[in-house]
A tleap script that builds the chain and sets N, CA, C and O, in Angstrom:
source leaprc.protein.ff14SB
mol = sequence {
  NMET THR SER PHE ILE ASP ILE PRO THR GLY
  PRO ALA ALA LEU ARG VAL LEU ILE VAL GLN
  SER ASP ALA ALA LEU GLY ALA ASP TRP ALA
  ARG HIE LEU GLU GLY GLN GLY LEU ALA VAL
  THR LEU ALA ALA THR ALA ASP ALA ALA LEU
  LYS ALA LEU ARG ARG ARG ASP PHE HIE ALA
  ILE ILE LEU ASP MET VAL LEU SER ASP GLY
  ASN ALA LEU ILE VAL ALA ASP ILE ALA ALA
  PHE ARG GLN PRO GLY ALA SER VAL ILE CYS
  VAL THR ASP ASP SER PHE PHE SER ASP GLY
  SER ILE PHE ASN HIE CYS ALA THR ALA ARG
  LEU MET LEU GLU ARG GLY THR PRO PRO GLU
  GLU LEU ALA ALA ILE VAL SER HIE TYR GLY
  ALA ARG SER THR THR PRO VAL CARG
}
set mol.1.N position { -137.402 -130.343 121.302 }
set mol.1.CA position { -136.808 -131.228 122.284 }
set mol.1.C position { -135.434 -131.740 121.786 }
set mol.1.O position { -135.310 -132.219 120.660 }
set mol.2.N position { -134.462 -131.631 122.613 }
set mol.2.CA position { -133.118 -132.112 122.255 }
set mol.2.C position { -133.061 -133.594 122.217 }
set mol.2.O position { -133.729 -134.240 123.025 }
set mol.3.N position { -132.316 -134.175 121.340 }
set mol.3.CA position { -132.261 -135.628 121.265 }
set mol.3.C position { -131.249 -136.188 122.233 }
set mol.3.O position { -131.390 -137.337 122.653 }
set mol.4.N position { -130.255 -135.448 122.599 }
set mol.4.CA position { -129.425 -135.865 123.708 }
set mol.4.C position { -128.750 -134.634 124.249 }
set mol.4.O position { -128.614 -133.604 123.589 }
set mol.5.N position { -128.305 -134.810 125.577 }
set mol.5.CA position { -127.693 -133.704 126.262 }
set mol.5.C position { -126.380 -134.110 126.832 }
set mol.5.O position { -126.312 -135.117 127.537 }
set mol.6.N position { -125.320 -133.375 126.563 }
set mol.6.CA position { -124.031 -133.585 127.121 }
set mol.6.C position { -123.851 -132.721 128.338 }
set mol.6.O position { -124.171 -131.532 128.322 }
set mol.7.N position { -123.335 -133.322 129.403 }
set mol.7.CA position { -123.057 -132.580 130.636 }
set mol.7.C position { -121.563 -132.775 130.878 }
set mol.7.O position { -121.172 -133.730 131.550 }
set mol.8.N position { -120.682 -131.847 130.318 }
set mol.8.CA position { -119.252 -132.041 130.385 }
set mol.8.C position { -118.674 -131.772 131.796 }
set mol.8.O position { -119.128 -130.902 132.538 }
set mol.9.N position { -117.675 -132.556 132.099 }
set mol.9.CA position { -116.867 -132.277 133.295 }
set mol.9.C position { -115.451 -132.436 132.886 }
set mol.9.O position { -115.151 -132.384 131.693 }
set mol.10.N position { -114.537 -132.634 133.842 }
set mol.10.CA position { -113.101 -132.717 133.467 }
set mol.10.C position { -112.779 -133.798 132.546 }
set mol.10.O position { -113.555 -134.738 132.369 }
set mol.11.N position { -111.578 -133.685 131.913 }
set mol.11.CA position { -111.163 -134.657 130.864 }
set mol.11.C position { -110.898 -136.049 131.415 }
set mol.11.O position { -110.947 -137.030 130.673 }
set mol.12.N position { -110.613 -136.146 132.731 }
set mol.12.CA position { -110.309 -137.475 133.328 }
set mol.12.C position { -111.586 -138.196 133.865 }
set mol.12.O position { -111.542 -139.343 134.311 }
set mol.13.N position { -112.704 -137.461 133.794 }
set mol.13.CA position { -113.931 -138.038 134.343 }
set mol.13.C position { -114.360 -139.260 133.566 }
set mol.13.O position { -114.129 -139.384 132.363 }
set mol.14.N position { -115.012 -140.184 134.319 }
set mol.14.CA position { -115.632 -141.332 133.665 }
set mol.14.C position { -116.786 -140.812 132.854 }
set mol.14.O position { -117.573 -139.994 133.329 }
set mol.15.N position { -116.890 -141.283 131.629 }
set mol.15.CA position { -117.978 -140.871 130.752 }
set mol.15.C position { -119.061 -141.927 130.699 }
set mol.15.O position { -118.807 -143.109 130.466 }
set mol.16.N position { -120.300 -141.450 130.928 }
set mol.16.CA position { -121.473 -142.396 130.979 }
set mol.16.C position { -122.534 -141.933 130.005 }
set mol.16.O position { -122.837 -140.742 129.928 }
set mol.17.N position { -123.093 -142.856 129.268 }
set mol.17.CA position { -124.235 -142.629 128.408 }
set mol.17.C position { -125.466 -143.251 129.093 }
set mol.17.O position { -125.468 -144.441 129.407 }
set mol.18.N position { -126.498 -142.446 129.320 }
set mol.18.CA position { -127.751 -142.883 129.844 }
set mol.18.C position { -128.704 -142.955 128.675 }
set mol.18.O position { -128.924 -141.953 127.994 }
set mol.19.N position { -129.274 -144.121 128.431 }
set mol.19.CA position { -130.289 -144.280 127.383 }
set mol.19.C position { -131.604 -144.549 128.069 }
set mol.19.O position { -131.858 -145.682 128.477 }
set mol.20.N position { -132.445 -143.553 128.210 }
set mol.20.CA position { -133.663 -143.587 129.000 }
set mol.20.C position { -134.764 -142.775 128.388 }
set mol.20.O position { -134.572 -141.574 128.192 }
set mol.21.N position { -135.877 -143.325 128.079 }
set mol.21.CA position { -137.010 -142.625 127.466 }
set mol.21.C position { -137.714 -141.693 128.439 }
set mol.21.O position { -138.219 -140.649 128.025 }
set mol.22.N position { -137.762 -142.043 129.728 }
set mol.22.CA position { -138.410 -141.236 130.749 }
set mol.22.C position { -137.443 -140.115 131.110 }
set mol.22.O position { -136.440 -140.328 131.790 }
set mol.23.N position { -137.778 -138.891 130.628 }
set mol.23.CA position { -136.920 -137.726 130.846 }
set mol.23.C position { -136.655 -137.456 132.313 }
set mol.23.O position { -135.516 -137.185 132.695 }
set mol.24.N position { -137.663 -137.523 133.125 }
set mol.24.CA position { -137.482 -137.269 134.570 }
set mol.24.C position { -136.558 -138.296 135.229 }
set mol.24.O position { -135.676 -137.947 136.013 }
set mol.25.N position { -136.780 -139.553 134.897 }
set mol.25.CA position { -135.943 -140.595 135.487 }
set mol.25.C position { -134.467 -140.455 134.991 }
set mol.25.O position { -133.518 -140.577 135.766 }
set mol.26.N position { -134.333 -140.208 133.731 }
set mol.26.CA position { -132.973 -140.057 133.176 }
set mol.26.C position { -132.237 -138.836 133.789 }
set mol.26.O position { -131.040 -138.884 134.076 }
set mol.27.N position { -133.013 -137.742 133.974 }
set mol.27.CA position { -132.400 -136.563 134.652 }
set mol.27.C position { -131.995 -136.856 136.084 }
set mol.27.O position { -130.941 -136.417 136.545 }
set mol.28.N position { -132.850 -137.611 136.795 }
set mol.28.CA position { -132.549 -138.014 138.200 }
set mol.28.C position { -131.271 -138.839 138.249 }
set mol.28.O position { -130.398 -138.616 139.088 }
set mol.29.N position { -131.178 -139.834 137.295 }
set mol.29.CA position { -129.968 -140.638 137.298 }
set mol.29.C position { -128.781 -139.754 136.995 }
set mol.29.O position { -127.744 -139.885 137.645 }
set mol.30.N position { -128.895 -138.864 136.038 }
set mol.30.CA position { -127.772 -137.950 135.619 }
set mol.30.C position { -127.309 -137.133 136.805 }
set mol.30.O position { -126.109 -136.995 137.045 }
set mol.31.N position { -128.289 -136.576 137.568 }
set mol.31.CA position { -127.920 -135.772 138.751 }
set mol.31.C position { -127.022 -136.576 139.750 }
set mol.31.O position { -125.998 -136.090 140.231 }
set mol.32.N position { -127.452 -137.783 140.019 }
set mol.32.CA position { -126.677 -138.608 140.939 }
set mol.32.C position { -125.320 -138.947 140.414 }
set mol.32.O position { -124.357 -138.949 141.182 }
set mol.33.N position { -125.189 -139.237 139.129 }
set mol.33.CA position { -123.928 -139.577 138.492 }
set mol.33.C position { -123.025 -138.329 138.502 }
set mol.33.O position { -121.840 -138.427 138.820 }
set mol.34.N position { -123.558 -137.216 138.172 }
set mol.34.CA position { -122.800 -135.924 138.202 }
set mol.34.C position { -122.262 -135.585 139.608 }
set mol.34.O position { -121.182 -135.017 139.773 }
set mol.35.N position { -123.074 -135.965 140.608 }
set mol.35.CA position { -122.689 -135.796 141.971 }
set mol.35.C position { -121.467 -136.676 142.360 }
set mol.35.O position { -120.757 -136.371 143.317 }
set mol.36.N position { -121.248 -137.740 141.618 }
set mol.36.CA position { -120.111 -138.564 141.787 }
set mol.36.C position { -118.915 -138.131 140.920 }
set mol.36.O position { -117.858 -138.764 140.941 }
set mol.37.N position { -119.105 -137.030 140.152 }
set mol.37.CA position { -118.044 -136.491 139.280 }
set mol.37.C position { -117.948 -137.137 137.917 }
set mol.37.O position { -116.941 -136.966 137.230 }
set mol.38.N position { -118.980 -137.883 137.501 }
set mol.38.CA position { -118.989 -138.484 136.220 }
set mol.38.C position { -119.507 -137.529 135.159 }
set mol.38.O position { -120.342 -136.677 135.464 }
set mol.39.N position { -119.042 -137.643 133.935 }
set mol.39.CA position { -119.532 -136.854 132.778 }
set mol.39.C position { -120.679 -137.679 132.140 }
set mol.39.O position { -120.519 -138.852 131.802 }
set mol.40.N position { -121.819 -137.018 131.998 }
set mol.40.CA position { -122.988 -137.729 131.580 }
set mol.40.C position { -123.519 -137.159 130.230 }
set mol.40.O position { -123.578 -135.950 130.007 }
set mol.41.N position { -123.902 -138.126 129.344 }
set mol.41.CA position { -124.655 -137.805 128.112 }
set mol.41.C position { -125.975 -138.527 128.281 }
set mol.41.O position { -125.994 -139.715 128.604 }
set mol.42.N position { -127.086 -137.825 128.067 }
set mol.42.CA position { -128.424 -138.353 128.221 }
set mol.42.C position { -129.074 -138.460 126.855 }
set mol.42.O position { -129.192 -137.464 126.142 }
set mol.43.N position { -129.497 -139.661 126.484 }
set mol.43.CA position { -130.163 -139.922 125.212 }
set mol.43.C position { -131.579 -140.506 125.523 }
set mol.43.O position { -131.735 -141.449 126.299 }
set mol.44.N position { -132.573 -139.899 124.882 }
set mol.44.CA position { -134.007 -140.311 125.139 }
set mol.44.C position { -134.448 -141.314 124.145 }
set mol.44.O position { -135.487 -141.937 124.359 }
set mol.45.N position { -133.699 -141.540 122.996 }
set mol.45.CA position { -134.148 -142.476 122.021 }
set mol.45.C position { -132.982 -143.377 121.581 }
set mol.45.O position { -131.823 -143.053 121.838 }
set mol.46.N position { -133.273 -144.459 120.946 }
set mol.46.CA position { -132.191 -145.307 120.434 }
set mol.46.C position { -131.332 -144.519 119.368 }
set mol.46.O position { -130.108 -144.645 119.336 }
set mol.47.N position { -132.010 -143.716 118.512 }
set mol.47.CA position { -131.275 -142.948 117.450 }
set mol.47.C position { -130.364 -141.960 118.166 }
set mol.47.O position { -129.218 -141.804 117.745 }
set mol.48.N position { -130.789 -141.309 119.181 }
set mol.48.CA position { -129.937 -140.339 119.929 }
set mol.48.C position { -128.783 -141.067 120.545 }
set mol.48.O position { -127.678 -140.524 120.558 }
set mol.49.N position { -128.958 -142.235 121.046 }
set mol.49.CA position { -127.901 -143.045 121.686 }
set mol.49.C position { -126.857 -143.412 120.622 }
set mol.49.O position { -125.653 -143.320 120.860 }
set mol.50.N position { -127.337 -143.824 119.459 }
set mol.50.CA position { -126.374 -144.232 118.395 }
set mol.50.C position { -125.541 -143.024 117.937 }
set mol.50.O position { -124.345 -143.156 117.678 }
set mol.51.N position { -126.164 -141.877 117.842 }
set mol.51.CA position { -125.458 -140.638 117.543 }
set mol.51.C position { -124.395 -140.314 118.619 }
set mol.51.O position { -123.278 -139.900 118.306 }
set mol.52.N position { -124.755 -140.501 119.808 }
set mol.52.CA position { -123.815 -140.200 120.930 }
set mol.52.C position { -122.677 -141.247 120.893 }
set mol.52.O position { -121.547 -140.916 121.252 }
set mol.53.N position { -122.938 -142.471 120.480 }
set mol.53.CA position { -121.892 -143.489 120.439 }
set mol.53.C position { -120.898 -143.188 119.333 }
set mol.53.O position { -119.729 -143.563 119.425 }
set mol.54.N position { -121.361 -142.506 118.276 }
set mol.54.CA position { -120.488 -142.104 117.161 }
set mol.54.C position { -119.620 -140.917 117.535 }
set mol.54.O position { -118.501 -140.781 117.040 }
set mol.55.N position { -120.123 -140.068 118.393 }
set mol.55.CA position { -119.478 -138.838 118.801 }
set mol.55.C position { -118.418 -138.984 119.893 }
set mol.55.O position { -117.441 -138.237 119.911 }
set mol.56.N position { -118.599 -139.905 120.768 }
set mol.56.CA position { -117.792 -139.986 121.999 }
set mol.56.C position { -117.665 -141.373 122.499 }
set mol.56.O position { -118.537 -142.218 122.296 }
set mol.57.N position { -116.549 -141.607 123.167 }
set mol.57.CA position { -116.330 -142.938 123.768 }
set mol.57.C position { -116.862 -142.878 125.212 }
set mol.57.O position { -116.760 -141.835 125.859 }
set mol.58.N position { -117.426 -143.978 125.719 }
set mol.58.CA position { -117.990 -144.067 127.028 }
set mol.58.C position { -117.373 -145.173 127.861 }
set mol.58.O position { -116.976 -146.203 127.316 }
set mol.59.N position { -117.284 -144.987 129.155 }
set mol.59.CA position { -116.794 -146.048 130.033 }
set mol.59.C position { -117.949 -146.957 130.421 }
set mol.59.O position { -117.784 -148.170 130.545 }
set mol.60.N position { -119.129 -146.354 130.612 }
set mol.60.CA position { -120.298 -147.165 131.004 }
set mol.60.C position { -121.530 -146.611 130.241 }
set mol.60.O position { -121.605 -145.438 129.875 }
set mol.61.N position { -122.433 -147.489 130.043 }
set mol.61.CA position { -123.718 -147.189 129.360 }
set mol.61.C position { -124.849 -147.761 130.170 }
set mol.61.O position { -124.930 -148.972 130.379 }
set mol.62.N position { -125.736 -146.875 130.633 }
set mol.62.CA position { -126.974 -147.338 131.333 }
set mol.62.C position { -128.059 -147.391 130.240 }
set mol.62.O position { -128.448 -146.379 129.657 }
set mol.63.N position { -128.508 -148.592 130.005 }
set mol.63.CA position { -129.422 -148.812 128.845 }
set mol.63.C position { -130.763 -149.369 129.347 }
set mol.63.O position { -130.807 -150.493 129.846 }
set mol.64.N position { -131.798 -148.643 129.229 }
set mol.64.CA position { -133.154 -149.131 129.532 }
set mol.64.C position { -133.516 -150.037 128.401 }
set mol.64.O position { -133.479 -149.629 127.240 }
set mol.65.N position { -133.875 -151.293 128.720 }
set mol.65.CA position { -134.126 -152.244 127.702 }
set mol.65.C position { -135.484 -152.115 126.976 }
set mol.65.O position { -135.752 -152.764 125.965 }
set mol.66.N position { -136.327 -151.224 127.565 }
set mol.66.CA position { -137.651 -150.961 126.941 }
set mol.66.C position { -137.712 -149.441 126.674 }
set mol.66.O position { -138.089 -148.652 127.541 }
set mol.67.N position { -137.324 -149.062 125.432 }
set mol.67.CA position { -137.397 -147.702 125.064 }
set mol.67.C position { -138.630 -147.358 124.325 }
set mol.67.O position { -139.148 -148.201 123.593 }
set mol.68.N position { -139.147 -146.147 124.471 }
set mol.68.CA position { -140.421 -145.771 123.828 }
set mol.68.C position { -140.178 -145.495 122.313 }
set mol.68.O position { -141.126 -145.502 121.528 }
set mol.69.N position { -138.895 -145.252 121.907 }
set mol.69.CA position { -138.568 -144.944 120.530 }
set mol.69.C position { -137.289 -145.644 120.166 }
set mol.69.O position { -136.207 -145.143 120.470 }
set mol.70.N position { -137.380 -146.805 119.513 }
set mol.70.CA position { -136.176 -147.554 119.077 }
set mol.70.C position { -135.969 -148.809 119.839 }
set mol.70.O position { -136.683 -149.115 120.793 }
set mol.71.N position { -134.974 -149.538 119.403 }
set mol.71.CA position { -134.626 -150.881 119.924 }
set mol.71.C position { -133.340 -150.830 120.763 }
set mol.71.O position { -132.262 -150.495 120.271 }
set mol.72.N position { -133.498 -151.174 122.052 }
set mol.72.CA position { -132.384 -151.147 122.983 }
set mol.72.C position { -131.287 -152.215 122.541 }
set mol.72.O position { -130.090 -151.984 122.710 }
set mol.73.N position { -131.702 -153.268 122.028 }
set mol.73.CA position { -130.724 -154.378 121.662 }
set mol.73.C position { -129.866 -153.888 120.477 }
set mol.73.O position { -128.698 -154.266 120.382 }
set mol.74.N position { -130.401 -153.082 119.601 }
set mol.74.CA position { -129.562 -152.470 118.533 }
set mol.74.C position { -128.520 -151.524 119.124 }
set mol.74.O position { -127.382 -151.500 118.657 }
set mol.75.N position { -128.876 -150.769 120.110 }
set mol.75.CA position { -128.012 -149.872 120.815 }
set mol.75.C position { -126.894 -150.752 121.448 }
set mol.75.O position { -125.706 -150.462 121.313 }
set mol.76.N position { -127.320 -151.832 122.140 }
set mol.76.CA position { -126.314 -152.714 122.741 }
set mol.76.C position { -125.377 -153.310 121.765 }
set mol.76.O position { -124.177 -153.368 122.030 }
set mol.77.N position { -125.870 -153.770 120.615 }
set mol.77.CA position { -124.992 -154.344 119.554 }
set mol.77.C position { -123.983 -153.337 119.029 }
set mol.77.O position { -122.798 -153.644 118.896 }
set mol.78.N position { -124.468 -152.111 118.726 }
set mol.78.CA position { -123.571 -151.105 118.189 }
set mol.78.C position { -122.562 -150.714 119.243 }
set mol.78.O position { -121.388 -150.524 118.926 }
set mol.79.N position { -122.976 -150.593 120.454 }
set mol.79.CA position { -122.048 -150.251 121.553 }
set mol.79.C position { -120.975 -151.355 121.675 }
set mol.79.O position { -119.800 -151.030 121.851 }
set mol.80.N position { -121.334 -152.616 121.590 }
set mol.80.CA position { -120.374 -153.726 121.688 }
set mol.80.C position { -119.417 -153.699 120.553 }
set mol.80.O position { -118.261 -154.079 120.736 }
set mol.81.N position { -119.832 -153.264 119.357 }
set mol.81.CA position { -118.999 -153.222 118.204 }
set mol.81.C position { -118.058 -152.044 118.225 }
set mol.81.O position { -116.853 -152.191 118.022 }
set mol.82.N position { -118.642 -150.812 118.484 }
set mol.82.CA position { -117.876 -149.590 118.450 }
set mol.82.C position { -117.093 -149.303 119.720 }
set mol.82.O position { -116.066 -148.628 119.654 }
set mol.83.N position { -117.550 -149.802 120.907 }
set mol.83.CA position { -116.927 -149.511 122.109 }
set mol.83.C position { -116.945 -150.778 123.015 }
set mol.83.O position { -117.630 -150.835 124.037 }
set mol.84.N position { -116.184 -151.742 122.596 }
set mol.84.CA position { -116.232 -153.027 123.355 }
set mol.84.C position { -115.762 -152.901 124.782 }
set mol.84.O position { -116.110 -153.753 125.600 }
set mol.85.N position { -114.988 -151.883 125.133 }
set mol.85.CA position { -114.535 -151.704 126.516 }
set mol.85.C position { -115.550 -151.093 127.460 }
set mol.85.O position { -115.344 -151.118 128.674 }
set mol.86.N position { -116.633 -150.549 126.945 }
set mol.86.CA position { -117.678 -149.997 127.780 }
set mol.86.C position { -118.509 -151.008 128.461 }
set mol.86.O position { -118.901 -152.014 127.868 }
set mol.87.N position { -118.788 -150.759 129.708 }
set mol.87.CA position { -119.657 -151.664 130.512 }
set mol.87.C position { -121.071 -151.254 130.342 }
set mol.87.O position { -121.392 -150.078 130.510 }
set mol.88.N position { -121.955 -152.190 130.009 }
set mol.88.CA position { -123.363 -151.832 129.780 }
set mol.88.C position { -124.109 -152.326 130.989 }
set mol.88.O position { -124.042 -153.508 131.328 }
set mol.89.N position { -124.828 -151.420 131.651 }
set mol.89.CA position { -125.708 -151.701 132.807 }
set mol.89.C position { -127.115 -151.604 132.262 }
set mol.89.O position { -127.608 -150.529 131.919 }
set mol.90.N position { -127.757 -152.787 132.193 }
set mol.90.CA position { -129.106 -152.805 131.592 }
set mol.90.C position { -130.123 -152.670 132.753 }
set mol.90.O position { -129.940 -153.200 133.849 }
set mol.91.N position { -131.184 -151.939 132.443 }
set mol.91.CA position { -132.251 -151.707 133.402 }
set mol.91.C position { -133.572 -151.954 132.699 }
set mol.91.O position { -133.728 -151.707 131.503 }
set mol.92.N position { -134.514 -152.450 133.483 }
set mol.92.CA position { -135.879 -152.689 132.983 }
set mol.92.C position { -136.864 -152.888 134.120 }
set mol.92.O position { -136.488 -153.210 135.248 }
set mol.93.N position { -138.157 -152.685 133.791 }
set mol.93.CA position { -139.187 -152.991 134.796 }
set mol.93.C position { -139.972 -154.172 134.267 }
set mol.93.O position { -141.014 -154.503 134.833 }
set mol.94.N position { -139.500 -154.852 133.158 }
set mol.94.CA position { -140.129 -155.887 132.505 }
set mol.94.C position { -139.438 -157.232 132.975 }
set mol.94.O position { -138.249 -157.241 133.296 }
set mol.95.N position { -140.179 -158.295 133.002 }
set mol.95.CA position { -139.638 -159.571 133.458 }
set mol.95.C position { -139.048 -160.372 132.278 }
set mol.95.O position { -138.573 -161.490 132.477 }
set mol.96.N position { -139.074 -159.820 131.071 }
set mol.96.CA position { -138.572 -160.510 129.872 }
set mol.96.C position { -137.137 -161.061 129.999 }
set mol.96.O position { -136.866 -162.180 129.564 }
set mol.97.N position { -136.245 -160.300 130.578 }
set mol.97.CA position { -134.888 -160.780 130.684 }
set mol.97.C position { -134.528 -161.362 132.075 }
set mol.97.O position { -133.361 -161.596 132.391 }
set mol.98.N position { -135.565 -161.578 132.874 }
set mol.98.CA position { -135.269 -162.043 134.220 }
set mol.98.C position { -134.633 -163.351 134.309 }
set mol.98.O position { -134.161 -163.716 135.386 }
set mol.99.N position { -134.575 -164.137 133.201 }
set mol.99.CA position { -133.934 -165.436 133.177 }
set mol.99.C position { -132.465 -165.340 132.944 }
set mol.99.O position { -131.797 -166.372 132.883 }
set mol.100.N position { -131.899 -164.113 132.804 }
set mol.100.CA position { -130.486 -163.944 132.586 }
set mol.100.C position { -130.114 -163.947 131.054 }
set mol.100.O position { -128.932 -163.892 130.715 }
set mol.101.N position { -131.085 -164.009 130.180 }
set mol.101.CA position { -130.772 -164.136 128.763 }
set mol.101.C position { -130.171 -162.827 128.174 }
set mol.101.O position { -129.644 -162.829 127.061 }
set mol.102.N position { -130.256 -161.747 128.917 }
set mol.102.CA position { -129.640 -160.512 128.446 }
set mol.102.C position { -128.164 -160.709 128.128 }
set mol.102.O position { -127.628 -160.091 127.208 }
set mol.103.N position { -127.501 -161.592 128.913 }
set mol.103.CA position { -126.100 -161.847 128.709 }
set mol.103.C position { -125.788 -162.624 127.375 }
set mol.103.O position { -124.666 -162.636 126.868 }
set mol.104.N position { -126.815 -163.230 126.887 }
set mol.104.CA position { -126.671 -163.925 125.548 }
set mol.104.C position { -126.914 -162.900 124.431 }
set mol.104.O position { -126.469 -163.120 123.304 }
set mol.105.N position { -127.583 -161.823 124.702 }
set mol.105.CA position { -127.941 -160.827 123.681 }
set mol.105.C position { -127.050 -159.609 123.657 }
set mol.105.O position { -126.978 -158.889 122.661 }
set mol.106.N position { -126.359 -159.384 124.789 }
set mol.106.CA position { -125.550 -158.131 124.957 }
set mol.106.C position { -124.203 -158.582 125.470 }
set mol.106.O position { -124.065 -158.871 126.659 }
set mol.107.N position { -123.204 -158.648 124.608 }
set mol.107.CA position { -121.866 -159.185 125.013 }
set mol.107.C position { -121.225 -158.319 126.091 }
set mol.107.O position { -120.418 -158.838 126.862 }
set mol.108.N position { -121.538 -157.028 126.187 }
set mol.108.CA position { -120.844 -156.229 127.173 }
set mol.108.C position { -121.720 -155.872 128.406 }
set mol.108.O position { -121.382 -154.985 129.191 }
set mol.109.N position { -122.820 -156.574 128.539 }
set mol.109.CA position { -123.665 -156.363 129.673 }
set mol.109.C position { -123.009 -156.901 130.939 }
set mol.109.O position { -122.468 -158.007 130.945 }
set mol.110.N position { -123.059 -156.128 131.991 }
set mol.110.CA position { -122.425 -156.472 133.233 }
set mol.110.C position { -123.444 -156.960 134.261 }
set mol.110.O position { -123.172 -157.856 135.059 }
set mol.111.N position { -124.606 -156.354 134.217 }
set mol.111.CA position { -125.683 -156.782 135.074 }
set mol.111.C position { -126.999 -156.188 134.587 }
set mol.111.O position { -127.042 -155.308 133.727 }
set mol.112.N position { -128.084 -156.720 135.188 }
set mol.112.CA position { -129.431 -156.234 134.898 }
set mol.112.C position { -130.031 -155.757 136.176 }
set mol.112.O position { -130.067 -156.489 137.165 }
set mol.113.N position { -130.504 -154.542 136.176 }
set mol.113.CA position { -131.090 -153.941 137.340 }
set mol.113.C position { -132.539 -153.570 137.122 }
set mol.113.O position { -132.958 -153.389 135.978 }
set mol.114.N position { -133.309 -153.451 138.169 }
set mol.114.CA position { -134.694 -153.014 138.088 }
set mol.114.C position { -134.656 -151.464 137.864 }
set mol.114.O position { -133.810 -150.761 138.418 }
set mol.115.N position { -135.544 -151.004 137.086 }
set mol.115.CA position { -135.595 -149.537 136.803 }
set mol.115.C position { -135.796 -148.806 138.136 }
set mol.115.O position { -135.388 -147.648 138.220 }
set mol.116.N position { -136.365 -149.363 139.138 }
set mol.116.CA position { -136.621 -148.746 140.423 }
set mol.116.C position { -135.439 -148.694 141.346 }
set mol.116.O position { -135.564 -148.221 142.475 }
set mol.117.N position { -134.267 -149.175 140.894 }
set mol.117.CA position { -133.080 -149.207 141.750 }
set mol.117.C position { -132.808 -147.735 142.210 }
set mol.117.O position { -132.788 -146.807 141.402 }
set mol.118.N position { -132.599 -147.572 143.556 }
set mol.118.CA position { -132.325 -146.189 143.996 }
set mol.118.C position { -131.150 -145.563 143.241 }
set mol.118.O position { -130.118 -146.200 143.030 }
set mol.119.N position { -131.335 -144.274 142.831 }
set mol.119.CA position { -130.267 -143.616 141.974 }
set mol.119.C position { -128.943 -143.603 142.635 }
set mol.119.O position { -127.937 -143.647 141.926 }
set mol.120.N position { -128.841 -143.546 143.971 }
set mol.120.CA position { -127.496 -143.506 144.602 }
set mol.120.C position { -126.830 -144.900 144.461 }
set mol.120.O position { -125.608 -144.981 144.334 }
set mol.121.N position { -127.600 -145.964 144.481 }
set mol.121.CA position { -127.043 -147.269 144.207 }
set mol.121.C position { -126.622 -147.452 142.814 }
set mol.121.O position { -125.571 -148.027 142.529 }
set mol.122.N position { -127.472 -146.944 141.898 }
set mol.122.CA position { -127.088 -146.991 140.438 }
set mol.122.C position { -125.757 -146.229 140.216 }
set mol.122.O position { -124.878 -146.704 139.497 }
set mol.123.N position { -125.626 -145.035 140.848 }
set mol.123.CA position { -124.403 -144.270 140.646 }
set mol.123.C position { -123.206 -145.045 141.187 }
set mol.123.O position { -122.133 -145.019 140.583 }
set mol.124.N position { -123.372 -145.727 142.304 }
set mol.124.CA position { -122.234 -146.504 142.834 }
set mol.124.C position { -121.846 -147.670 141.926 }
set mol.124.O position { -120.667 -147.966 141.733 }
set mol.125.N position { -122.859 -148.314 141.381 }
set mol.125.CA position { -122.623 -149.452 140.445 }
set mol.125.C position { -121.981 -148.975 139.152 }
set mol.125.O position { -121.066 -149.629 138.653 }
set mol.126.N position { -122.422 -147.877 138.603 }
set mol.126.CA position { -121.850 -147.298 137.392 }
set mol.126.C position { -120.435 -146.826 137.681 }
set mol.126.O position { -119.564 -147.034 136.837 }
set mol.127.N position { -120.163 -146.233 138.767 }
set mol.127.CA position { -118.783 -145.825 139.126 }
set mol.127.C position { -117.888 -147.041 139.252 }
set mol.127.O position { -116.722 -146.975 138.861 }
set mol.128.N position { -118.378 -148.134 139.774 }
set mol.128.CA position { -117.572 -149.385 139.951 }
set mol.128.C position { -117.233 -149.956 138.579 }
set mol.128.O position { -116.058 -150.164 138.277 }
set mol.129.N position { -118.259 -150.218 137.724 }
set mol.129.CA position { -118.010 -150.794 136.456 }
set mol.129.C position { -117.308 -149.846 135.472 }
set mol.129.O position { -116.464 -150.268 134.682 }
set mol.130.N position { -117.668 -148.578 135.534 }
set mol.130.CA position { -116.998 -147.585 134.684 }
set mol.130.C position { -115.538 -147.558 134.950 }
set mol.130.O position { -114.753 -147.506 134.003 }
set mol.131.N position { -115.127 -147.589 136.177 }
set mol.131.CA position { -113.719 -147.555 136.521 }
set mol.131.C position { -112.987 -148.773 136.008 }
set mol.131.O position { -111.765 -148.724 135.866 }
set mol.132.N position { -113.666 -149.849 135.729 }
set mol.132.CA position { -113.005 -151.073 135.249 }
set mol.132.C position { -113.098 -151.188 133.772 }
set mol.132.O position { -112.634 -152.180 133.209 }
set mol.133.N position { -113.669 -150.234 133.117 }
set mol.133.CA position { -113.777 -150.188 131.663 }
set mol.133.C position { -112.451 -150.197 131.026 }
set mol.133.O position { -111.486 -149.692 131.601 }
set mol.134.N position { -112.357 -150.737 129.889 }
set mol.134.CA position { -111.120 -150.676 129.111 }
set mol.134.C position { -111.152 -149.632 128.062 }
set mol.134.O position { -110.265 -149.599 127.210 }
set mol.135.N position { -112.167 -148.739 128.075 }
set mol.135.CA position { -112.241 -147.563 127.198 }
set mol.135.C position { -111.129 -146.599 127.532 }
set mol.135.O position { -110.999 -146.173 128.679 }
set mol.136.N position { -110.307 -146.241 126.524 }
set mol.136.CA position { -109.210 -145.303 126.820 }
set mol.136.C position { -109.764 -143.920 127.129 }
set mol.136.O position { -110.789 -143.531 126.568 }
set mol.137.N position { -109.097 -143.153 128.028 }
set mol.137.CA position { -109.452 -141.863 128.394 }
set mol.137.C position { -108.798 -140.944 127.315 }
set mol.137.O position { -107.574 -140.950 127.178 }
set mol.138.N position { -109.589 -140.167 126.562 }
set mol.138.CA position { -108.988 -139.249 125.552 }
set mol.138.C position { -109.498 -137.871 125.798 }
set mol.138.O position { -109.133 -136.940 125.080 }
savepdb mol mol.pdb
quit
């Protein structure tokens, strides 16, 4: 099994990292983002996400806060340190962060969404925040 998958598009495309343990859900999100012309890297674990963050700059990061392998808050911390211009879109089906505390734990978090958010809505949100990222296009 591959730890992460790059889906390259043109050099000016917004780059998105999806950190999602559920392979089918991650692939569904990636399909919708690709349909919007975004370049997607899919990581199934925290370790794979950290490797991707070292390899490439991202405009937006979709981060599932409950990963089956690794700690999502560590990914958020490293992303904030290495790529402070990237917008982090947090997703979960857990009520743990429902009080808004995610914004205390993740400096670059833009919003918290339910994991069940329709993929086309997620794609629109990622496009919106990704376009406002201060990550330079290289």
